[in-house]
C-alpha distance (Angstrom), angle and dihedral (degrees) to the residues before:
residue distance angle dihedral
M1 . . .
T2 3.71 . .
A3 3.85 128.2 .
L4 3.80 87.5 -111.3
D5 3.84 89.4 64.5
I6 3.85 92.1 58.1
P7 3.67 108.9 51.8
N8 3.92 120.1 162.4
R9 3.73 92.2 30.0
L10 3.76 139.3 116.6
W11 3.75 130.8 -172.5
L12 3.69 109.4 -114.3
G13 3.81 110.5 -175.8
G14 3.87 90.1 -33.5
T15 3.83 97.3 -43.7
L16 3.85 124.8 107.7
T17 3.81 106.8 -125.7
T18 3.79 141.3 157.2
S19 3.88 121.6 -107.8
S20 3.80 115.4 -85.6
T21 3.90 88.0 -115.9
G22 3.74 96.1 43.4
A23 3.86 89.9 -124.1
T24 3.73 126.1 141.3
F25 3.75 139.1 -173.8
P26 3.89 131.5 -151.7
V27 3.76 125.7 -106.6
E28 3.86 110.9 -152.1
D29 3.86 134.7 -157.6
P30 3.85 101.7 -121.8
A31 3.87 88.5 -152.7
T32 3.80 93.0 63.3
G33 3.78 110.1 8.8
E34 3.83 89.4 -121.6
T35 3.73 119.3 141.6
L36 3.77 111.6 -112.0
A37 3.88 100.0 -174.2
E38 3.66 145.6 -21.0
V39 3.82 109.8 -117.4
A40 3.84 128.7 -162.1
D41 3.77 111.9 -95.5
A42 3.81 105.7 -135.5
S43 3.73 116.0 -143.8
P44 3.92 132.5 -158.7
A45 3.75 86.5 -95.6
D46 3.83 88.8 57.6
S47 3.81 91.2 48.0
A48 3.89 90.0 50.0
R49 3.74 88.6 55.7
A50 3.77 92.5 46.7
L51 3.79 89.9 53.3
D52 3.81 90.3 48.4
L53 3.78 88.7 57.0
A54 3.78 94.4 42.8
D55 3.74 92.0 50.2
E56 3.88 92.1 46.4
A57 3.80 90.8 50.0
Q58 3.88 97.7 41.5
A59 3.82 100.0 87.0
A60 3.90 94.8 47.5
W61 3.83 92.7 44.5
A62 3.78 92.2 49.5
A63 3.84 90.6 48.9
K64 3.80 93.4 49.6
P65 3.68 110.8 109.2
P66 3.79 114.4 -94.2
R67 3.77 91.0 -124.7
E68 3.81 91.4 55.8
R69 3.94 91.6 49.1
G70 3.85 87.6 48.8
E71 3.81 92.3 50.9
I72 3.79 90.5 53.7
L73 3.76 90.3 50.5
R74 3.85 90.5 47.1
T75 3.80 91.8 50.7
A76 3.84 89.5 48.3
F77 3.85 89.1 52.3
E78 3.88 89.6 52.3
L79 3.72 92.3 48.6
V80 3.85 92.3 49.9
K81 3.75 88.9 52.9
K82 3.73 93.8 47.3
R83 3.78 89.9 52.3
A84 3.79 96.2 40.7
D85 3.81 93.5 122.3
G86 3.80 92.2 56.2
F87 3.80 94.2 43.9
A88 3.78 91.3 47.8
R89 3.79 92.2 49.8
T90 3.73 91.9 49.3
I91 3.77 95.2 48.0
T92 3.92 89.9 49.9
L93 3.79 90.3 49.4
E94 3.89 100.0 48.1
M95 3.89 97.9 31.7
G96 3.77 105.7 29.4
K97 3.94 104.2 -129.5
T98 3.69 119.4 135.4
L99 3.67 118.9 -84.8
A100 3.92 89.8 -114.9
E101 3.75 90.2 55.1
A102 3.89 89.8 44.6
H103 3.82 88.0 55.1
G104 3.72 88.6 51.1
E105 3.75 93.2 50.6
V106 3.96 89.6 51.4
N107 3.75 89.8 53.5
Y108 3.79 92.6 47.3
G109 3.72 94.7 43.8
A110 3.81 93.3 47.1
E111 3.79 88.9 55.5
F112 3.74 93.3 65.9
L113 3.77 88.7 60.3
R114 3.86 90.9 51.0
W115 3.77 93.6 44.5
N116 3.87 96.2 48.6
A117 3.81 88.8 43.8
E118 3.88 85.5 63.1
E119 3.82 92.7 41.1
A120 3.78 95.9 54.1
V121 3.89 89.7 75.6
R122 3.72 93.2 47.5
I123 3.73 100.3 60.5
G124 3.78 102.1 125.0
G125 3.81 146.2 168.3
R126 3.78 134.5 -167.1
T127 3.76 144.6 -121.7
T128 3.84 126.2 -148.7
T129 3.70 141.5 163.7
P130 3.91 112.4 -107.8
P131 3.84 115.7 -123.7
S132 3.78 90.0 -103.5
G133 3.71 91.4 59.7
N134 3.85 91.1 -130.5
G135 3.72 110.3 134.0
R136 3.86 129.1 -45.5
I137 3.73 136.4 -58.8
L138 3.87 110.8 -135.6
V139 3.84 119.3 -170.1
T140 3.78 119.8 -172.5
K141 3.81 136.3 178.9
E142 3.78 119.9 -132.2
P143 3.83 132.4 177.2
V144 3.77 114.9 -92.1
G145 3.74 93.3 -135.3
P146 3.84 137.7 -117.7
V147 3.91 110.7 4.3
L148 3.78 134.1 -155.4
A149 3.74 113.2 -149.8
V150 3.75 119.2 -167.8
T151 3.85 111.2 -166.7
P152 3.82 132.4 -167.4
W153 3.86 131.8 -123.8
N154 3.75 97.8 -122.4
F155 3.85 96.7 75.7
P156 3.78 101.7 16.5
L157 3.77 95.9 176.6
A158 3.82 105.0 30.5
M159 3.77 97.1 47.7
A160 3.81 88.4 50.4
T161 3.78 96.0 48.8
R162 3.88 91.3 44.9
K163 3.83 86.4 63.6
I164 3.76 103.2 31.4
G165 3.80 93.7 49.3
P166 3.71 100.7 58.1
A167 3.86 93.3 35.8
L168 3.82 91.2 56.7
A169 3.76 92.2 41.0
A170 3.83 90.2 53.8
G171 3.80 93.3 50.2
C172 3.87 98.9 -101.6
T173 3.70 127.7 139.0
I174 3.79 113.7 -135.6
I175 3.70 144.7 -153.8
V176 3.73 117.8 -158.7
K177 3.93 124.2 -155.8
P178 3.83 106.7 -170.7
A179 3.64 124.3 -160.6
A180 3.88 112.8 -85.2
E181 3.83 88.3 -126.6
T182 3.82 95.0 59.0
P183 3.83 113.1 24.0
L184 3.87 95.9 131.4
T185 3.75 95.5 77.4
M186 3.80 91.8 53.4
L187 3.80 91.3 50.6
M188 3.73 87.8 55.8
L189 3.79 88.8 50.8
G190 3.81 90.7 51.3
Q191 3.88 87.1 59.1
V192 3.78 91.1 49.6
F193 3.92 91.1 55.1
A194 3.74 91.4 45.2
D195 3.82 91.6 53.1
A196 3.87 90.2 44.2
G197 3.68 90.0 62.0
L198 3.89 102.0 -105.8
P199 3.81 107.1 167.7
E200 3.74 121.4 -110.4
G201 3.78 116.1 -87.7
V202 3.91 95.1 22.5
L203 3.84 95.5 99.2
S204 3.83 131.9 25.7
I205 3.82 126.3 177.1
L206 3.88 116.0 -153.2
P207 3.83 116.6 -173.6
T208 3.79 109.6 -169.9
S209 3.74 140.4 169.4
D210 3.83 89.2 -147.9
A211 3.66 107.0 57.1
A212 3.83 95.1 164.8
A213 3.86 93.6 57.9
L214 3.77 93.8 46.1
T215 3.87 99.9 43.6
E216 3.76 92.6 44.3
S217 3.77 92.8 53.1
L218 3.78 89.6 53.1
I219 3.76 95.5 43.3
T220 3.80 92.2 55.6
D221 3.88 93.5 50.7
P222 3.89 109.3 97.8
R223 3.81 90.8 -141.9
L224 3.71 93.1 68.3
R225 3.81 109.7 86.5
K226 3.85 107.0 176.6
I227 3.68 141.9 29.1
T228 3.82 124.5 -162.5
F229 3.73 119.5 -173.2
T230 3.85 138.4 -177.9
G231 3.75 114.5 -171.6
S232 3.83 145.6 76.3
T233 3.80 121.9 -14.3
G234 3.80 90.6 -120.5
V235 3.74 97.1 57.9
G236 3.84 89.3 41.7
K237 3.76 91.1 56.6
L238 3.87 88.8 51.1
L239 3.79 92.5 51.6
V240 3.82 92.7 48.4
R241 3.78 89.1 52.9
Q242 3.83 92.1 49.4
S243 3.76 91.5 47.0
A244 3.80 95.1 48.7
D245 3.76 95.3 78.8
R246 3.79 91.4 63.1
L247 3.81 95.3 30.5
L248 3.80 92.8 -124.7
R249 3.79 119.1 -172.7
T250 3.80 105.8 -106.9
S251 3.74 138.8 -168.0
M252 3.83 116.7 -169.7
E253 3.91 121.9 -169.7
L254 3.82 97.7 -178.8
G255 3.77 139.6 168.9
G256 3.79 127.8 -42.0
N257 3.82 139.7 -158.4
A258 3.76 100.3 -170.2
P259 3.81 119.3 -162.8
F260 3.86 120.1 -142.0
L261 3.85 112.3 -156.9
V262 3.75 123.4 -164.0
F263 3.77 114.4 -166.7
D264 3.78 124.9 -156.5
D265 3.80 92.4 -109.6
A266 3.80 93.5 51.6
D267 3.82 125.7 123.9
I268 3.78 96.0 -109.6
D269 3.83 93.7 -158.7
A270 3.71 91.9 52.0
A271 3.90 90.2 44.3
V272 3.76 93.9 56.2
D273 3.74 91.2 47.4
G274 3.79 89.0 50.8
A275 3.84 91.7 46.9
M276 3.77 90.7 52.6
A277 3.70 92.5 51.2
A278 3.94 93.4 42.9
K279 3.73 92.8 46.4
M280 3.75 106.1 33.3
R281 3.68 104.3 37.4
N282 3.82 105.2 120.0
G283 3.78 88.8 3.7
G284 3.73 89.5 -69.8
E285 3.77 92.2 -59.7
A286 3.66 96.7 122.8
C287 3.95 130.8 105.3
T288 3.79 87.6 -131.6
A289 3.79 96.5 50.9
A290 3.75 117.2 126.3
N291 3.77 108.4 -109.1
R292 3.84 108.2 166.7
F293 3.81 117.1 48.1
Y294 3.86 114.0 -159.7
V295 3.85 111.9 -172.1
A296 3.71 129.5 -173.9
K297 3.91 107.6 -112.8
E298 3.85 89.7 -126.1
V299 3.73 92.3 63.9
S300 3.83 103.9 22.1
E301 3.76 96.3 102.8
D302 3.70 95.4 48.1
F303 3.86 90.7 46.0
T304 3.79 97.1 46.2
E305 3.78 94.0 46.4
R306 3.83 92.6 54.0
L307 3.86 92.8 42.4
V308 3.86 90.3 50.0
A309 3.89 89.7 52.3
R310 3.76 91.1 50.5
M311 3.78 95.3 47.3
S312 3.87 92.1 45.8
A313 3.70 91.0 55.9
L314 3.82 96.5 57.2
R315 3.79 114.6 109.3
M316 3.80 119.8 -138.8
G317 3.79 118.1 -148.8
H318 3.82 145.1 114.9
G319 3.75 109.2 -43.3
L320 3.78 91.4 -122.8
D321 3.73 95.5 56.1
D322 3.80 120.1 98.2
G323 3.87 112.9 -106.3
T324 3.75 95.4 23.6
D325 3.82 113.1 142.8
L326 3.77 99.0 169.2
G327 3.83 129.5 34.3
P328 3.77 130.1 -167.2
L329 3.79 128.3 -69.0
I330 3.77 112.7 -103.4
T331 3.82 99.9 -103.6
A332 3.83 140.1 -0.7
V333 3.85 88.6 -109.4
Q334 3.65 90.5 58.5
R335 3.80 92.2 47.6
G336 3.62 91.6 49.9
R337 3.79 91.6 51.8
V338 3.77 92.7 50.1
H339 3.88 89.9 49.9
E340 3.74 89.5 49.5
L341 3.76 89.7 58.0
V342 3.77 92.8 51.0
V343 3.86 93.4 48.5
D344 3.73 90.7 49.6
A345 3.83 93.4 50.3
I346 3.85 90.7 49.3
A347 3.81 90.3 48.2
Q348 3.82 89.5 55.3
G349 3.88 92.9 51.7
A350 3.71 105.8 -85.1
R351 3.78 115.7 145.6
L352 3.88 118.3 -123.7
L353 3.77 108.2 -140.2
V354 3.85 99.9 173.1
G355 3.83 136.4 -8.6
G356 3.68 123.4 4.8
V357 3.85 96.9 136.5
V358 3.70 123.7 110.9
P359 3.97 106.4 -128.4
G360 3.75 122.6 -130.8
G361 3.79 123.5 -126.0
P362 3.82 131.5 59.6
G363 3.72 123.9 -37.5
T364 3.80 132.6 47.6
F365 3.77 98.2 -91.0
Y366 3.79 124.6 157.6
P367 3.82 120.7 -175.1
P368 3.84 127.5 -118.3
T369 3.83 102.8 -86.1
V370 3.85 133.2 -164.8
L371 3.77 123.2 -170.9
D372 3.90 122.3 -173.3
Q373 3.80 132.0 -166.5
V374 3.75 89.0 28.7
P375 3.77 112.7 -179.6
A376 3.80 118.2 -122.4
D377 3.90 93.6 -122.0
A378 3.87 93.2 51.7
R379 3.78 113.2 120.7
V380 3.77 91.3 -125.0
V381 3.65 87.5 64.4
R382 3.82 98.5 42.9
E383 3.76 98.5 42.5
E384 3.95 135.1 56.1
I385 3.79 106.6 -98.6
F386 3.75 104.3 -160.7
G387 3.83 92.9 -167.5
P388 3.71 146.4 78.3
V389 3.85 95.7 -74.3
V390 3.79 126.4 123.0
A391 3.76 119.2 -161.7
I392 3.83 114.1 -163.3
T393 3.79 130.2 -166.4
T394 3.89 130.9 160.1
F395 3.69 135.0 -124.9
D396 3.87 136.5 -160.9
T397 3.86 104.1 -152.9
E398 3.77 139.8 26.6
A399 3.83 91.1 -116.6
E400 3.93 91.2 52.4
A401 3.89 89.7 51.1
I402 3.79 94.5 48.8
T403 3.85 91.7 48.4
A404 3.75 91.3 51.3
A405 3.81 92.0 45.9
N406 3.68 92.1 53.4
D407 3.89 95.2 43.7
T408 3.79 94.3 104.1
E409 3.82 139.9 85.2
Y410 3.74 87.7 -127.0
G411 3.87 127.5 86.0
L412 3.74 111.0 171.2
A413 3.87 107.6 112.6
A414 3.79 138.1 -1.8
Y415 3.86 133.0 179.3
F416 3.77 135.3 -163.4
Y417 3.86 140.3 172.1
T418 3.74 124.5 -142.9
R419 3.84 138.4 137.1
D420 3.79 93.4 -150.2
L421 3.86 111.7 99.1
D422 3.75 94.2 -159.7
R423 3.82 91.0 51.3
A424 3.79 91.5 46.4
M425 3.77 90.9 57.0
R426 3.77 93.9 41.9
V427 3.79 94.9 48.5
A428 3.83 95.2 43.0
S429 3.87 88.0 55.2
A430 3.80 94.0 46.9
L431 3.88 99.0 50.6
K432 3.67 113.3 96.4
A433 3.80 97.9 -137.5
G434 3.73 138.1 112.8
M435 3.75 93.3 -131.5
V436 3.78 126.8 30.9
G437 3.81 126.3 -168.6
V438 3.86 113.3 -153.3
N439 3.83 110.7 -163.9
R440 3.77 91.2 -19.8
G441 3.85 133.7 90.1
V442 3.83 101.3 -150.0
V443 3.83 122.3 58.6
S444 3.82 103.5 169.3
D445 3.78 115.0 113.8
V446 3.77 129.9 156.7
A447 3.83 91.6 -132.5
A448 3.89 90.9 52.1
P449 3.80 128.4 81.1
F450 3.84 107.5 -109.6
G451 3.89 118.1 -156.4
G452 3.79 145.9 93.7
V453 3.81 144.7 -121.0
K454 3.83 130.9 -128.7
E455 3.76 111.5 17.8
S456 3.80 95.0 -13.3
G457 3.75 86.5 83.4
F458 3.77 139.4 -118.0
G459 3.79 141.6 -86.4
R460 3.86 123.8 54.6
E461 3.80 136.3 -110.4
G462 3.72 125.9 -157.3
G463 3.82 130.0 23.2
T464 3.74 123.0 54.9
E465 3.88 87.9 -52.5
G466 3.78 94.0 63.3
I467 3.73 99.2 72.2
E468 3.84 91.1 49.2
E469 3.70 86.2 70.7
Y470 3.93 89.5 70.3
L471 3.81 95.8 44.4
E472 3.82 135.1 88.2
T473 3.79 120.0 -151.7
K474 3.85 114.9 -131.6
Y475 3.74 124.0 -167.5
V476 3.87 119.5 -152.8
A477 3.72 120.0 -167.8
L478 3.83 110.8 -148.1
């Protein structure tokens, strides 16, 4: 079964059903503008029913042996892998990334199910003797309770499994609100969990065109105990404010504005390879994407020439077409915003080396673009780009580079290239980011904690830290 086979449906506690209002909304292919499917438009009444089911199922799911929870996750992992072609095709159609990248996302997303299947049996606690010697201290871990997960459109499978995996492993029931642009992949994932034997009520999937109304209705319900969100900093702040009245547990993976530093002793070939990975993964539509490139003056000409050559060679097209390197941006609105950043930078004195022109024809394509000599106050430096645009400036000293890299309210990812071990340790420590790539352009790994500092949010996903976000600590005095 593919998501295209089940239009006008949502997953309500494990059962396919129509919206309570009967309303639907279209999902479009950003490469063509064609409608792929009409999807059930969940209402607050649907979310209330989903929370009824989650609350009813919570105690039994939490009491299920960890091995059994793990086996369901392991089966789900195997089913995702078996259905990889269908998942990848659906991701490409609704999100726009190339089929090769979509397959990469399927592999990455599936690993969160396997990893958390293994973590389910490793939830521990501790016992110790108090300093007074009087009795024992017993510390246990318990599931936080029903969870609301709000997932983004740029990685419609992986951002869901990164939340669903640890929630289910910890013993939490979960309601997922996928992005309106990309709900089809989540509908397919719902079928996977149904086929894997997940009990009714444990997972609901609620596509909606009115995210604010649906999430607010859930956040204000006292039965909901946690919200986990991946998306923009602005929306994250709003959700934190809404959750404050009830002191909900929150995990926020928000925006980024990653710096990419190239020092004068860097391996330039490796740095260019890393720059392409850090910038062009997912067409630049990633919160970890390198946005601001700071290059030592001694190597700036060499680095820039090689990077321009690589960017110029990329071929735009539909993600399903052979030879495509870069698909469309997700919407016309997003493309317009990316182009505004480029126009603003040029107006402030940046030099356009390649790209920067909105193409005609169908789809929301934007060309690989490189800007040089970008002033520090240009919007493309201050704001998250979320597109295939490189903004380059130069630096003289290590201290200058670090100061520029940290001059942002964001702090998700950062990258730098050097062959000096002392410098590597020094700069990694100095960069204000939750994740730092040293001589590599991709930092995401299922076994590593993913998350940021400052206005890039709080909480971690992945690694042994990820499951802790779904657990409460209880102290028992014996």
